[in-house]
Each structure stands twice: as structure tokens, then as C-alpha cells.
MDAnalysis code that builds the backbone (N, CA, C; Angstrom):
import MDAnalysis as mda
import numpy as np

u = mda.Universe.empty(681, n_residues=227, atom_resindex=np.repeat(np.arange(227), 3), trajectory=True)
u.add_TopologyAttr("name", ["N", "CA", "C"] * 227)
u.add_TopologyAttr("resid", np.arange(1, 228))
u.add_TopologyAttr("resname", ["MET", "SER", "ASP", "HIS", "PRO", "VAL", "LEU", "SER", "LEU", "SER", "GLY", "ILE", "THR", "LYS", "SER", "TYR", "ASN", "SER", "GLY", "LYS", "PRO", "ASN", "GLU", "VAL", "THR", "VAL", "LEU", "ARG", "GLY", "ILE", "ASP", "LEU", "ASP", "VAL", "ALA", "ARG", "GLY", "GLU", "VAL", "VAL", "ALA", "LEU", "VAL", "ALA", "PRO", "SER", "GLY", "ALA", "GLY", "LYS", "SER", "THR", "LEU", "LEU", "HIS", "ILE", "ALA", "GLY", "LEU", "LEU", "ASP", "THR", "PRO", "ASP", "LYS", "GLY", "THR", "VAL", "ALA", "ILE", "GLY", "GLY", "ALA", "ASP", "MET", "THR", "GLY", "LYS", "ARG", "ASP", "ALA", "ALA", "ARG", "THR", "ALA", "VAL", "ARG", "ARG", "ASP", "ASP", "VAL", "GLY", "PHE", "ILE", "TYR", "GLN", "PHE", "HIS", "HIS", "LEU", "LEU", "PRO", "GLU", "PHE", "SER", "ALA", "LEU", "GLU", "ASN", "VAL", "VAL", "LEU", "PRO", "GLN", "LEU", "ALA", "ASN", "GLY", "ILE", "SER", "ARG", "GLN", "ALA", "ALA", "GLN", "THR", "ARG", "ALA", "MET", "GLU", "LEU", "LEU", "ASP", "GLN", "VAL", "GLY", "VAL", "ALA", "GLN", "ARG", "ALA", "THR", "HIS", "ARG", "PRO", "ALA", "ALA", "LEU", "SER", "GLY", "GLY", "GLU", "GLN", "GLN", "ARG", "VAL", "ALA", "PHE", "CYS", "ARG", "ALA", "LEU", "ALA", "ASN", "ALA", "PRO", "LYS", "LEU", "LEU", "LEU", "ALA", "ASP", "GLU", "PRO", "THR", "GLY", "ASN", "LEU", "ASP", "PRO", "GLU", "THR", "SER", "GLU", "THR", "VAL", "PHE", "ALA", "ALA", "LEU", "MET", "GLY", "LEU", "VAL", "ARG", "SER", "THR", "GLY", "LEU", "SER", "ALA", "LEU", "ILE", "ALA", "THR", "HIS", "ASN", "LEU", "GLU", "LEU", "ALA", "ALA", "ARG", "MET", "ASP", "ARG", "GLN", "ILE", "ARG", "LEU", "ASP", "GLN", "GLY", "ALA", "LEU", "THR", "GLY"])
u.atoms.positions = np.array([
    [126.609, 124.326, 155.018],
    [127.738, 124.337, 154.010],
    [126.723, 124.943, 152.701],
    [127.822, 125.420, 151.823],
    [127.124, 126.584, 151.061],
    [126.109, 126.185, 150.027],
    [124.918, 126.880, 149.357],
    [124.377, 126.086, 148.640],
    [125.268, 126.803, 146.969],
    [126.099, 127.630, 146.978],
    [126.243, 127.646, 145.434],
    [126.714, 126.791, 144.906],
    [126.578, 126.300, 143.567],
    [127.331, 125.413, 142.584],
    [128.619, 125.473, 142.744],
    [129.581, 124.468, 142.563],
    [130.957, 124.407, 142.820],
    [131.368, 124.902, 141.549],
    [130.845, 124.639, 140.607],
    [131.095, 125.688, 139.380],
    [130.250, 126.374, 138.615],
    [130.275, 127.741, 138.430],
    [129.266, 128.795, 137.524],
    [129.895, 129.126, 136.264],
    [129.364, 128.911, 135.468],
    [130.177, 129.566, 134.116],
    [128.446, 130.582, 133.757],
    [128.850, 131.767, 133.364],
    [127.768, 132.500, 132.988],
    [128.271, 133.673, 131.864],
    [127.262, 133.724, 130.649],
    [127.676, 134.202, 129.194],
    [129.444, 134.287, 129.082],
    [129.797, 133.267, 129.074],
    [131.359, 133.023, 128.633],
    [130.990, 132.748, 127.067],
    [132.114, 133.748, 126.990],
    [132.493, 133.670, 125.071],
    [133.633, 134.100, 125.412],
    [134.547, 133.369, 123.887],
    [135.835, 133.167, 123.712],
    [136.164, 133.258, 122.108],
    [136.874, 134.030, 121.592],
    [137.171, 133.990, 120.221],
    [138.618, 134.267, 120.386],
    [139.390, 133.442, 119.226],
    [140.915, 133.467, 118.838],
    [141.272, 134.530, 117.641],
    [141.616, 135.191, 117.776],
    [142.335, 136.295, 116.535],
    [141.389, 137.291, 116.511],
    [141.008, 137.781, 117.785],
    [139.548, 138.611, 117.774],
    [139.800, 140.082, 117.107],
    [139.119, 140.612, 116.440],
    [138.735, 141.236, 115.397],
    [139.446, 141.256, 114.310],
    [140.533, 140.171, 113.760],
    [140.832, 139.969, 112.575],
    [139.928, 139.277, 111.825],
    [140.434, 139.510, 110.536],
    [139.550, 138.465, 109.266],
    [139.531, 137.233, 109.822],
    [140.186, 136.856, 110.106],
    [140.173, 135.234, 110.234],
    [139.947, 134.685, 111.725],
    [139.283, 135.930, 112.657],
    [138.470, 135.243, 113.701],
    [137.697, 134.383, 113.912],
    [137.808, 133.410, 114.782],
    [137.041, 132.230, 115.104],
    [136.524, 132.339, 116.449],
    [135.533, 132.085, 116.472],
    [134.202, 132.097, 117.827],
    [134.322, 130.368, 117.908],
    [134.939, 129.956, 119.439],
    [134.972, 129.300, 120.162],
    [133.864, 128.979, 120.771],
    [133.251, 129.745, 121.722],
    [132.236, 129.674, 122.849],
    [131.575, 131.259, 122.935],
    [130.158, 130.676, 122.690],
    [129.056, 131.842, 122.135],
    [128.047, 131.651, 123.512],
    [128.374, 132.731, 124.449],
    [127.471, 132.889, 125.948],
    [127.216, 131.294, 126.392],
    [127.912, 130.710, 126.985],
    [127.735, 129.725, 127.588],
    [127.183, 130.286, 129.205],
    [126.517, 128.943, 129.482],
    [125.656, 129.143, 130.848],
    [126.111, 127.349, 131.640],
    [126.659, 127.785, 132.416],
    [126.783, 126.405, 132.663],
    [126.736, 126.117, 134.659],
    [126.014, 125.683, 135.451],
    [126.250, 125.159, 136.735],
    [126.764, 123.946, 137.014],
    [127.437, 123.822, 137.800],
    [127.789, 121.747, 138.153],
    [127.550, 121.883, 139.874],
    [126.857, 121.371, 140.296],
    [126.215, 121.387, 141.600],
    [127.054, 120.626, 142.755],
    [126.851, 120.764, 143.698],
    [127.773, 119.907, 144.717],
    [127.856, 118.505, 144.577],
    [128.758, 117.591, 144.112],
    [128.343, 116.431, 143.952],
    [128.229, 115.746, 142.765],
    [127.772, 116.645, 142.097],
    [127.211, 116.260, 140.656],
    [128.322, 115.836, 139.445],
    [128.058, 115.285, 138.601],
    [128.900, 114.395, 137.740],
    [128.083, 114.635, 136.087],
    [129.068, 115.834, 135.461],
    [128.334, 116.095, 134.401],
    [129.301, 115.809, 133.189],
    [128.771, 114.867, 132.261],
    [129.493, 114.468, 130.849],
    [129.329, 115.746, 129.767],
    [130.243, 116.230, 129.619],
    [130.619, 117.260, 128.586],
    [130.776, 116.483, 127.113],
    [129.490, 116.415, 126.199],
    [130.196, 115.611, 125.022],
    [130.384, 116.762, 123.728],
    [131.065, 116.363, 122.821],
    [131.243, 117.746, 121.789],
    [132.308, 116.683, 120.668],
    [132.167, 117.039, 119.329],
    [133.152, 116.338, 118.475],
    [134.307, 117.497, 118.490],
    [135.323, 116.433, 118.199],
    [136.897, 116.906, 118.246],
    [137.075, 118.300, 117.537],
    [137.494, 119.148, 117.953],
    [137.504, 121.023, 117.633],
    [136.481, 121.614, 117.981],
    [135.377, 121.247, 118.769],
    [134.187, 122.090, 119.078],
    [134.702, 123.196, 120.230],
    [135.665, 122.874, 121.034],
    [135.856, 124.051, 122.167],
    [135.916, 123.705, 123.407],
    [135.470, 121.881, 123.645],
    [135.747, 121.547, 124.803],
    [136.714, 122.086, 125.690],
    [137.882, 121.470, 125.141],
    [139.196, 121.689, 125.816],
    [139.361, 123.363, 126.148],
    [138.846, 124.265, 125.198],
    [138.831, 125.460, 125.535],
    [137.430, 125.816, 126.870],
    [136.664, 125.133, 126.728],
    [135.537, 125.386, 127.952],
    [136.120, 124.836, 129.275],
    [136.767, 123.892, 129.085],
    [137.645, 123.589, 130.197],
    [138.734, 124.258, 131.138],
    [139.312, 124.597, 130.046],
    [140.684, 125.388, 130.272],
    [139.865, 126.615, 130.963],
    [138.750, 127.149, 130.821],
    [138.285, 128.704, 131.571],
    [138.051, 128.096, 132.434],
    [137.159, 126.960, 132.622],
    [136.419, 126.379, 133.824],
    [137.728, 126.311, 135.019],
    [138.872, 125.761, 134.484],
    [139.602, 125.512, 135.793],
    [140.866, 126.953, 135.732],
    [140.210, 127.886, 135.058],
    [141.243, 129.272, 135.491],
    [142.517, 129.085, 134.701],
    [142.400, 128.313, 133.406],
    [143.945, 128.152, 133.007],
    [143.834, 129.287, 131.734],
    [142.829, 129.539, 130.981],
    [142.644, 130.599, 130.563],
    [141.244, 131.434, 131.016],
    [140.901, 132.792, 130.020],
    [140.579, 133.813, 130.619],
    [139.231, 133.762, 129.334],
    [137.997, 134.027, 129.527],
    [137.218, 134.348, 128.220],
    [136.887, 135.897, 128.004],
    [136.470, 136.015, 127.002],
    [136.321, 137.518, 126.426],
    [135.321, 138.196, 127.244],
    [134.832, 137.480, 127.374],
    [133.183, 138.007, 128.073],
    [132.652, 137.101, 129.077],
    [131.919, 137.335, 130.003],
    [131.278, 136.144, 131.005],
    [132.188, 136.221, 132.650],
    [131.748, 135.236, 133.017],
    [132.138, 135.404, 134.768],
    [132.085, 133.730, 134.895],
    [133.513, 133.285, 135.671],
    [133.299, 132.025, 136.036],
    [133.702, 132.085, 137.573],
    [132.567, 131.209, 138.307],
    [132.699, 131.419, 139.877],
    [132.581, 130.307, 140.336],
    [133.752, 129.752, 141.350],
    [134.220, 128.605, 141.698],
    [133.791, 128.399, 143.501],
    [133.401, 127.268, 143.508],
    [132.547, 127.692, 144.734],
    [131.984, 128.740, 145.572],
    [131.098, 129.248, 144.562],
    [130.479, 130.964, 144.457],
    [131.611, 131.723, 144.678],
    [133.096, 131.683, 144.901],
    [133.649, 132.827, 144.689],
    [134.119, 133.908, 142.876],
    [133.441, 134.664, 142.645],
    [133.841, 134.987, 140.946],
    [135.430, 135.546, 141.256],
    [135.851, 134.660, 140.095],
    [137.257, 134.671, 139.760],
    [137.599, 135.862, 138.660],
    [136.552, 136.399, 138.139],
    [136.551, 137.149, 137.085],
    [137.464, 138.516, 137.408],
    [138.532, 138.832, 136.699],
    [139.478, 139.777, 136.962],
    [140.514, 139.633, 137.836],
    [140.352, 138.313, 138.820],
    [141.468, 138.187, 139.836],
    [142.760, 137.916, 139.479],
    [143.517, 138.440, 140.103],
    [145.028, 138.667, 140.113],
    [145.405, 136.838, 139.914],
    [146.722, 136.459, 139.063],
    [147.314, 135.673, 139.030],
    [147.200, 134.845, 140.135],
    [148.011, 135.003, 141.025],
    [147.749, 135.098, 142.649],
    [146.817, 134.166, 143.031],
    [145.873, 135.016, 142.988],
    [144.173, 134.287, 143.680],
    [144.029, 133.435, 142.729],
    [144.175, 133.335, 141.371],
    [143.663, 132.482, 140.360],
    [144.400, 130.580, 140.578],
    [145.841, 131.376, 140.641],
    [146.737, 130.267, 141.150],
    [146.190, 128.999, 142.185],
    [145.756, 130.307, 143.285],
    [145.665, 129.353, 144.819],
    [144.483, 128.293, 144.386],
    [143.597, 129.142, 143.769],
    [142.342, 128.260, 143.860],
    [142.501, 127.230, 143.003],
    [143.191, 127.237, 141.676],
    [143.419, 125.963, 141.035],
    [144.140, 125.315, 141.861],
    [145.158, 125.635, 142.792],
    [145.928, 124.787, 143.558],
    [145.120, 123.623, 144.906],
    [143.962, 124.855, 145.075],
    [143.195, 124.308, 146.105],
    [142.061, 123.524, 146.219],
    [141.411, 124.068, 145.005],
    [139.762, 123.557, 144.570],
    [139.653, 122.776, 143.444],
    [140.657, 122.730, 142.370],
    [140.359, 122.196, 141.409],
    [141.009, 121.374, 141.048],
    [140.953, 119.823, 140.506],
    [141.771, 118.802, 140.030],
    [141.719, 118.836, 138.470],
    [142.586, 118.447, 137.936],
    [142.716, 118.246, 136.338],
    [143.209, 116.804, 135.989],
    [142.366, 116.326, 134.821],
    [142.795, 115.107, 134.484],
    [142.851, 115.349, 133.118],
    [144.155, 114.975, 132.128],
    [144.539, 114.762, 130.922],
    [143.869, 113.567, 129.767],
    [143.740, 113.816, 128.643],
    [143.969, 112.334, 127.962],
    [145.149, 111.629, 128.285],
    [146.585, 112.162, 128.202],
    [147.557, 111.504, 128.338],
    [147.907, 111.578, 129.644],
    [148.558, 111.048, 130.405],
    [148.435, 111.023, 131.940],
    [149.704, 112.024, 132.748],
    [150.945, 112.640, 131.577],
    [151.494, 113.700, 132.127],
    [151.949, 113.600, 133.438],
    [152.402, 112.227, 133.949],
    [153.398, 111.960, 134.962],
    [154.582, 112.367, 134.956],
    [155.384, 112.968, 135.937],
    [156.817, 112.835, 135.702],
    [157.731, 112.025, 136.059],
    [158.228, 111.546, 134.480],
    [158.794, 110.095, 134.578],
    [159.981, 109.771, 135.576],
    [160.573, 110.557, 136.345],
    [161.713, 110.445, 137.058],
    [161.212, 110.072, 138.430],
    [159.821, 109.812, 138.934],
    [159.547, 109.840, 140.046],
    [158.366, 108.643, 139.738],
    [158.571, 107.638, 141.064],
    [157.121, 106.421, 141.085],
    [156.024, 107.049, 140.966],
    [155.069, 106.267, 140.857],
    [153.570, 106.639, 140.951],
    [153.319, 107.215, 142.343],
    [153.952, 106.298, 143.784],
    [153.755, 107.442, 145.264],
    [154.295, 108.822, 144.490],
    [155.422, 108.877, 144.293],
    [156.238, 109.973, 144.690],
    [154.731, 111.058, 143.454],
    [154.607, 110.682, 142.159],
    [153.422, 111.547, 141.856],
    [152.345, 112.114, 142.740],
    [152.208, 111.241, 143.377],
    [150.697, 111.701, 144.317],
    [151.003, 112.398, 145.413],
    [152.305, 112.012, 145.741],
    [152.642, 113.195, 146.911],
    [153.207, 114.086, 146.752],
    [153.933, 114.600, 145.828],
    [154.464, 116.054, 145.506],
    [153.312, 116.852, 145.312],
    [152.368, 116.710, 145.107],
    [151.496, 118.095, 144.567],
    [150.860, 118.590, 146.027],
    [150.999, 117.200, 147.113],
    [150.912, 117.426, 148.534],
    [151.589, 118.509, 149.244],
    [152.883, 117.781, 149.164],
    [154.101, 118.644, 149.596],
    [154.130, 120.295, 149.122],
    [153.777, 120.060, 148.012],
    [153.871, 121.714, 147.559],
    [152.911, 122.526, 148.142],
    [151.843, 121.691, 148.417],
    [150.279, 122.684, 149.574],
    [150.638, 122.419, 150.572],
    [152.034, 122.051, 150.833],
    [152.557, 122.446, 152.431],
    [151.906, 121.163, 153.481],
    [151.584, 120.006, 153.186],
    [151.169, 118.704, 153.662],
    [152.419, 118.040, 154.046],
    [152.945, 117.325, 155.481],
    [153.641, 116.852, 155.875],
    [153.988, 115.558, 154.751],
    [155.429, 114.898, 154.649],
    [155.345, 113.975, 153.536],
    [154.878, 112.884, 154.340],
    [155.016, 112.649, 155.732],
    [154.038, 111.314, 156.056],
    [152.579, 111.477, 155.662],
    [151.839, 112.382, 156.245],
    [150.855, 112.515, 155.783],
    [150.323, 112.563, 154.235],
    [151.268, 113.279, 153.824],
    [151.403, 112.773, 152.229],
    [151.151, 111.663, 151.569],
    [152.320, 110.517, 151.951],
    [152.692, 109.278, 151.635],
    [151.318, 108.468, 152.320],
    [150.579, 108.905, 153.058],
    [149.327, 107.980, 153.470],
    [148.276, 108.335, 152.809],
    [148.112, 109.557, 152.430],
    [147.038, 109.969, 151.344],
    [147.144, 109.223, 150.440],
    [148.479, 109.190, 149.412],
    [148.348, 108.960, 148.394],
    [148.145, 107.035, 148.497],
    [148.911, 106.663, 149.353],
    [148.825, 105.300, 149.504],
    [147.195, 104.543, 149.244],
    [146.286, 105.498, 150.074],
    [144.665, 105.196, 150.224],
    [144.550, 105.231, 148.847],
    [144.712, 106.565, 148.005],
    [144.143, 106.448, 146.419],
    [144.886, 105.715, 145.848],
    [145.873, 105.075, 145.703],
    [146.534, 104.337, 144.993],
    [145.800, 103.028, 145.225],
    [145.533, 102.700, 146.665],
    [144.875, 101.324, 146.754],
    [143.419, 101.336, 146.476],
    [142.588, 102.675, 146.498],
    [141.056, 102.921, 146.046],
    [141.041, 102.033, 144.515],
    [142.054, 102.512, 143.649],
    [142.168, 102.587, 142.106],
    [142.733, 101.240, 141.853],
    [143.245, 100.339, 142.671],
    [143.811, 99.447, 142.708],
    [145.469, 98.767, 142.075],
    [145.948, 100.336, 142.178],
    [147.410, 100.512, 141.669],
    [148.582, 100.418, 142.615],
    [147.963, 100.095, 144.377],
    [148.737, 100.112, 145.468],
    [150.350, 99.161, 145.407],
    [149.801, 98.505, 144.518],
    [151.219, 97.208, 144.271],
    [151.997, 97.819, 143.279],
    [152.017, 98.579, 142.988],
    [152.777, 99.516, 142.121],
    [153.418, 100.851, 142.236],
    [152.819, 101.150, 143.316],
    [153.646, 102.718, 143.719],
    [155.040, 102.686, 143.872],
    [155.649, 101.906, 143.680],
    [157.312, 102.341, 143.651],
    [157.659, 102.036, 142.116],
    [156.931, 101.765, 141.245],
    [157.216, 101.537, 139.977],
    [157.112, 103.266, 139.067],
    [157.890, 103.309, 138.440],
    [158.075, 104.594, 137.662],
    [157.229, 104.465, 136.313],
    [156.613, 106.011, 135.929],
    [155.479, 105.383, 135.058],
    [155.697, 104.430, 133.774],
    [156.885, 104.643, 133.125],
    [157.267, 103.618, 132.234],
    [157.105, 102.396, 132.361],
    [157.173, 101.674, 133.551],
    [156.994, 100.344, 133.924],
    [155.535, 100.273, 134.326],
    [154.573, 101.247, 133.998],
    [153.332, 100.954, 134.321],
    [152.572, 100.670, 132.870],
    [150.976, 100.100, 132.834],
    [150.715, 100.211, 131.537],
    [149.752, 101.199, 131.413],
    [149.076, 101.652, 130.174],
    [148.535, 102.820, 130.250],
    [147.428, 103.223, 131.134],
    [146.719, 101.720, 131.186],
    [145.823, 102.228, 132.243],
    [146.054, 102.315, 134.122],
    [146.966, 101.777, 134.167],
    [147.941, 102.078, 135.564],
    [148.252, 103.669, 135.696],
    [149.008, 104.213, 134.223],
    [149.528, 105.378, 134.485],
    [148.399, 106.342, 134.681],
    [147.175, 105.984, 133.918],
    [146.006, 106.726, 133.930],
    [145.412, 107.259, 135.140],
    [145.582, 106.063, 136.171],
    [144.662, 105.597, 137.527],
    [145.695, 106.369, 138.345],
    [146.658, 106.481, 138.283],
    [147.952, 107.216, 138.938],
    [147.521, 108.545, 138.954],
    [147.702, 109.507, 137.234],
    [147.113, 110.584, 137.144],
    [145.446, 110.496, 137.752],
    [144.629, 110.195, 138.403],
    [143.510, 110.227, 138.358],
    [143.637, 110.615, 140.085],
    [144.701, 109.692, 140.752],
    [145.442, 109.821, 142.160],
    [145.604, 111.304, 142.325],
    [146.846, 111.512, 141.598],
    [147.422, 112.995, 141.538],
    [146.452, 114.095, 141.726],
    [145.314, 114.257, 140.765],
    [144.427, 115.169, 140.577],
    [143.590, 115.301, 141.584],
    [143.469, 114.006, 142.579],
    [142.636, 113.992, 143.800],
    [143.584, 114.190, 145.287],
    [144.991, 114.468, 144.866],
    [146.050, 114.446, 146.365],
    [145.494, 115.746, 146.872],
    [145.425, 116.609, 146.651],
    [144.890, 117.785, 147.395],
    [143.512, 117.875, 147.884],
    [142.221, 116.989, 147.597],
    [140.977, 116.963, 147.731],
    [140.409, 118.206, 147.330],
    [140.383, 118.081, 146.059],
    [140.158, 119.586, 145.230],
    [138.027, 119.155, 145.497],
    [137.515, 120.849, 145.599],
    [136.024, 120.853, 145.254],
    [135.813, 120.293, 143.796],
    [136.371, 120.603, 142.559],
    [135.915, 120.231, 141.372],
    [136.761, 119.590, 140.622],
    [136.536, 118.624, 139.927],
    [137.696, 117.901, 138.883],
    [137.106, 118.060, 137.573],
    [138.140, 118.477, 136.859],
    [137.816, 118.792, 135.405],
    [138.931, 117.744, 134.591],
    [138.022, 117.326, 133.255],
    [138.586, 115.896, 132.861],
    [138.442, 116.125, 131.418],
    [139.474, 115.966, 130.790],
    [139.352, 116.496, 129.118],
    [139.579, 114.967, 128.499],
    [138.638, 113.926, 128.442],
    [138.573, 112.784, 127.784],
    [139.525, 112.001, 128.544],
    [139.460, 111.645, 129.516],
    [140.112, 110.557, 130.462],
    [140.764, 109.521, 129.849],
    [139.492, 108.774, 129.088],
    [140.010, 107.453, 128.948],
    [140.166, 107.658, 127.188],
    [140.465, 108.576, 126.759],
    [140.521, 108.696, 125.174],
    [141.654, 108.056, 124.062],
    [142.619, 107.613, 125.333],
    [144.097, 107.290, 124.547],
    [143.917, 105.574, 124.994],
    [142.968, 104.802, 125.302],
    [142.843, 103.669, 125.831],
    [142.085, 103.005, 125.168],
    [142.433, 101.380, 125.170],
    [141.232, 100.413, 124.310],
    [140.432, 100.358, 125.290],
    [139.134, 99.998, 124.107],
    [137.739, 99.580, 124.999],
    [137.550, 99.165, 126.470],
    [138.317, 98.132, 126.571],
    [138.609, 97.179, 127.717],
    [138.867, 97.911, 128.947],
    [140.235, 98.615, 128.671],
    [141.178, 99.536, 129.626],
    [140.615, 100.708, 130.019],
    [139.745, 101.297, 128.756],
    [138.596, 102.367, 129.202],
    [137.990, 102.141, 130.434],
    [137.162, 100.657, 129.993],
    [136.146, 100.393, 131.114],
    [136.451, 100.401, 132.243],
    [138.051, 99.811, 132.571],
    [138.455, 99.566, 133.920],
    [138.724, 101.379, 134.615],
    [139.112, 101.637, 133.791],
    [139.679, 103.241, 134.052],
    [138.897, 104.088, 134.464],
    [137.115, 103.814, 133.718],
    [136.852, 105.052, 133.818],
    [135.684, 104.490, 135.251],
    [135.764, 103.437, 135.508],
    [135.038, 102.659, 136.709],
    [135.661, 103.528, 138.000],
    [137.466, 103.152, 137.842],
    [138.102, 103.493, 138.964],
    [137.577, 105.223, 139.050],
    [137.799, 106.097, 137.852],
    [137.737, 107.492, 138.007],
    [136.248, 107.707, 139.089],
    [134.722, 107.033, 138.544],
    [134.095, 107.181, 139.201],
    [133.823, 106.451, 140.869],
    [134.504, 105.558, 140.593],
    [134.295, 105.430, 142.478],
    [134.932, 106.225, 143.162],
    [136.376, 106.752, 142.942],
    [137.072, 108.108, 143.755],
    [136.164, 109.017, 143.420],
    [135.297, 109.636, 142.433],
    [134.427, 110.926, 142.504],
    [133.333, 110.516, 143.238],
    [132.670, 109.520, 143.324],
    [131.284, 109.050, 144.054],
    [132.092, 109.057, 145.575],
    [133.181, 108.291, 145.886],
    [133.503, 107.989, 147.178],
    [133.959, 109.689, 148.068],
    [134.469, 110.490, 147.458],
    [134.760, 111.716, 147.945],
    [133.845, 112.871, 147.882],
    [132.593, 112.614, 146.770],
    [131.489, 113.522, 146.786],
    [132.266, 115.097, 145.984],
    [133.131, 114.817, 145.217],
    [133.481, 115.516, 144.150],
    [132.237, 116.234, 143.320],
    [132.433, 117.077, 142.653],
    [131.572, 117.517, 141.488],
    [132.608, 117.607, 140.588],
    [132.031, 117.223, 139.021],
    [133.146, 116.808, 138.019],
    [132.698, 117.494, 136.667],
    [133.035, 117.948, 136.086],
    [133.065, 118.045, 134.267],
    [133.664, 117.326, 133.318],
    [133.289, 116.081, 132.809],
    [134.349, 115.336, 132.110],
    [133.725, 115.490, 130.760],
    [134.623, 115.469, 130.136],
    [134.474, 115.820, 127.950],
    [134.912, 114.403, 128.017],
    [134.069, 113.741, 127.004],
    [134.079, 112.534, 126.570],
    [133.342, 112.172, 125.390],
    [134.017, 111.531, 124.450],
    [133.220, 111.277, 122.889],
    [132.291, 109.740, 123.293],
    [132.726, 109.252, 124.359],
    [132.344, 107.688, 124.482],
    [130.469, 108.175, 125.435],
    [129.866, 107.730, 123.892],
    [128.189, 107.887, 124.706],
    [128.158, 107.414, 125.798],
    [128.554, 105.832, 125.663],
    [128.135, 105.039, 126.463],
    [128.371, 105.524, 127.899],
    [129.814, 105.645, 128.152],
    [130.301, 106.714, 129.346],
    [129.668, 107.707, 129.808],
    [128.896, 108.565, 128.733],
    [128.292, 109.994, 129.007],
    [127.024, 109.270, 129.862],
    [126.396, 108.139, 129.564],
    [125.184, 108.052, 129.727],
    [125.238, 107.777, 131.657],
    [126.422, 107.067, 131.583],
    [126.843, 106.696, 133.212],
    [126.983, 108.127, 133.582],
    [126.867, 109.317, 133.777],
    [127.151, 110.042, 134.626],
    [125.581, 111.189, 135.166],
    [125.406, 111.844, 135.779],
    [123.980, 112.236, 136.423],
    [123.500, 112.981, 135.036],
    [124.453, 114.085, 134.403],
    [123.590, 114.790, 133.310],
    [124.763, 115.011, 131.992],
    [124.117, 115.007, 130.840],
    [124.709, 115.206, 129.665],
    [124.392, 116.590, 129.040],
    [125.642, 117.606, 128.719],
    [125.432, 118.622, 127.933],
    [126.065, 118.518, 126.602],
    [126.099, 119.236, 125.593],
    [126.328, 118.792, 124.396],
    [127.008, 120.241, 123.976],
    [128.359, 120.441, 123.645],
    [128.838, 121.426, 122.876],
    [128.753, 121.362, 121.394],
    [127.865, 122.324, 120.960],
    [127.887, 122.407, 119.205],
    [128.073, 123.947, 118.741],
    [129.088, 124.003, 117.624],
    [128.983, 125.290, 117.115],
    [128.786, 126.447, 118.330],
    [129.592, 126.094, 119.554],
    [129.888, 127.094, 120.391],
    [128.751, 127.387, 121.320],
    [127.830, 126.290, 121.472],
    [126.621, 126.925, 122.357],
    [126.358, 125.187, 123.105],
    [126.071, 125.548, 124.164],
    [125.500, 123.871, 125.303],
    [124.154, 123.929, 124.654],
    [123.817, 122.404, 124.624],
    [122.502, 121.950, 124.696],
    [122.409, 120.866, 125.548],
    [121.205, 120.663, 126.215],
    [120.819, 119.461, 127.186],
    [121.492, 119.821, 128.451],
])
């Protein structure tokens, strides 16, 4: 097994409207390693740049300066096809809103990314049902998103993010759209999935109680990391 961190960010800088009078620097020399099996809480106020940081970490955006490595592979300057392949195979994304495909059932939403990755339908359905069962929504597998509660929708989204067995999970306020009781249930389901699979995860949250239950907390403030 490789000793490389699953995620390594080095010297990440990002500005918008670069070189213009209204230039805004969002990230200032970010350095961060996430080890194998480590769950890191990213705590930041709204507008601090945590979504930008997650998008760069997940190869959805590029930094102005610095390097991003996934599993020891430096992705700096890689072609779009290579970045897309790493996103598909090695990175799972969860957002505040579930973004499930409304015309498909919960099961189908978890099966589809596996089919796109070349997995047989039978194997994809088996894995999807295992994941849905693990988060307590297997009995809702045939329901479309509109027929699911907010907490159920988000748990299905977790399963979809883990469907292709990524190395790294990136989550942007995954319980931020839920009431406190549902948030607790959904967070417990997420942590159960992460721990059972040995995933590495970087989870942005403003909930300090949830952050305290992760392995480590880091704070993003004025474009720099502390903690």
C-alpha cells in the first residue's frame, strides 16, 4: 500500500478577476494532506472559500498556483481526460443539496454511475442495494427522489458518491439543508459508510458539534488554513 496521502494540496492560491481592480483572492498558499482513512473537518464561515477549495481538491477547478495530488499522482497540468478519469474513479462528491436525478429511483441513481464506469448491471444493482441497506433506505429503493424525505434523499446521494468505491470523499455542507434531528441521523449514516470502507474524507461543515466528531479539524479564514 502506498504511503502517499490520498489528497495533498501544496501552495494552492486562487483569485477571481485576476489582475483587475476588483480582484478577490480566495485562497492564499493552502497546504493540506489528508491521510488514508482520515476524516478531516473543514470549518469556515459562509463565503470563506471552502467550496472553491473543495472544487480544486476534486479537480473541478484549477488553482492559479500550487499543486494537487490524488493518491500520490500530481495532477498539475494534466489534460482534461486524465482529470476526468481521476474524478470518476478516485473521488466522490457530496453537496448540500442531493442533486439526484428526479426521473430515476433511488436504486437507479446509485446504479447509473457504476454503469458509466463499466460495471455490469447485476453487479451494480447488488452494490447499490448493499449501500442503501447500510444507510437504512433499502426499503425505499424503488422510490423516486420526490417521494423521499430530505434525509432519505441525502443518504441516497451518499450511496451514489460511494458507488464506484473512490479513495477520497469531498463533502460540502452535507447536512446543511437538514433540521438538527435529521442532520444527526444523516451524519451518522455518512460516518458509518466512511468508516466501514476506510475512505479518506474532507468534509466542510459549519456545525462545530459534527466537526468535533471527525479525526481532525482545520479552519479556513481569510484564505488561509489553521489547525
